[in-house]
C-alpha positions in Angstrom: -18.1 -13.3 -17.8 -18.8 -12.5 -14.2 -16.3 -10.8 -12.2 -15.7 -11.5 -8.6 -14.6 -9.0 -5.9 -11.1 -10.6 -6.1 -10.7 -10.1 -9.8 -12.0 -6.5 -10.8 -12.3 -5.9 -14.6 -9.3 -4.4 -16.2 -11.1 -1.1 -16.6 -11.6 -0.8 -13.0 -7.9 -0.8 -12.3 -7.5 2.8 -13.2 -5.8 4.2 -10.1 -2.1 4.8 -10.6 0.2 3.9 -7.7 3.8 4.1 -7.2 5.5 1.4 -5.3 7.9 3.1 -2.7 10.7 0.9 -1.2 12.4 1.8 2.0 16.0 2.7 2.0 17.7 2.8 5.6 20.9 4.6 6.1 23.0 5.2 9.2 22.3 8.6 10.9 25.7 8.9 12.4 24.4 8.6 16.0 23.8 4.8 16.1 20.5 4.9 14.6 19.0 4.5 11.2 17.3 7.1 8.9 14.6 5.6 6.7 13.4 7.2 3.4 11.4 5.9 0.5 12.6 5.5 -2.9 10.0 5.4 -5.9 9.9 2.1 -7.8 7.7 0.9 -10.5 4.2 2.3 -11.4 1.5 -0.1 -10.8 -2.1 0.1 -11.7 -4.9 -1.1 -9.5 -8.4 -0.9 -8.1 -8.9 0.5 -4.6 -12.1 -0.1 -2.3 -12.9 1.2 1.1 -12.2 -1.4 3.9 -13.5 0.3 7.1 -11.2 2.2 9.6 -8.4 1.3 11.9 -7.4 2.6 15.4 -3.8 3.0 16.1 -2.5 4.3 19.3 0.1 7.2 18.9 1.7 9.5 21.3 -0.9 8.9 24.2 -4.0 9.1 21.7 -5.7 6.9 19.3 -5.6 7.9 15.7 -8.4 6.6 13.5 -7.1 5.9 10.0 -9.1 4.9 6.8 -8.2 1.3 5.5 -8.5 0.2 2.0 -8.3 -2.9 0.0 -6.2 -2.6 -3.2 -6.1 -5.1 -5.9 -2.9 -5.2 -8.2 -1.6 -7.4 -10.9 0.6 -10.2 -9.3 3.7 -9.2 -11.1 5.7 -7.7 -8.3 6.9 -9.0 -5.0 5.5 -6.8 -2.1 6.0 -6.8 1.6 4.8 -4.7 4.7 7.9 -2.5 4.6 6.9 -1.0 1.5 4.2 1.6 0.7 1.9 2.7 -2.1 1.7 6.4 -3.3 -1.1 7.8 -5.2 -0.5 11.4 -5.9 0.1 13.2 -2.5 -1.6 10.3 -0.5 0.6 7.6 1.0 -0.6 4.1 2.1 1.2 1.6 4.4 1.0 -1.9 3.3 -0.2 -3.9 6.3 -0.8 -7.3 4.7 -0.5 -8.9 1.1 -2.4 -12.0 -0.1 -3.2 -14.0 -3.2 -7.1 -14.5 -3.6 -6.3 -17.8 -5.4 -3.4 -20.0 -6.5 -3.1 -18.4 -10.1 -0.8 -15.7 -8.8 -2.7 -13.4 -11.3 -3.6 -10.8 -8.6 -2.3 -9.6 -5.3 -4.7 -8.2 -2.7 -3.0 -5.5 -0.4 -4.7 -4.3 2.8 -3.6 -0.8 3.4 -3.9 2.1 5.8 -3.8 5.7 4.6 -1.0 7.6 6.4 -1.5 10.9 8.0 -0.5 13.8 5.6 3.4 13.9 5.4 5.8 15.4 2.9 6.9 13.0 0.2 10.3 11.7 1.3 
């Protein structure tokens, strides 16, 4: 059976991700504090997808971008992020490669090193 880039073989999904969901709380000064709470463990395949330039503080940061293929069991949105050990990945887009709902393709950007919150 041939595999397509949208459906990597099960053995290729050996990278362990933790889905982190945002939790916002008032900061007492009229704003909000956002922290991330660990959710379910997901297994997926990750491949490079180039780089993305993001303006930040008067300069342009170049961030690596990746394509992550996960099983389509969970509901994902761009407010969430994926964690793989000390690395964090912001979810920028989520799509289904076909109408079966078997897989989810996440387009993610690696975040600059930050402490796990």
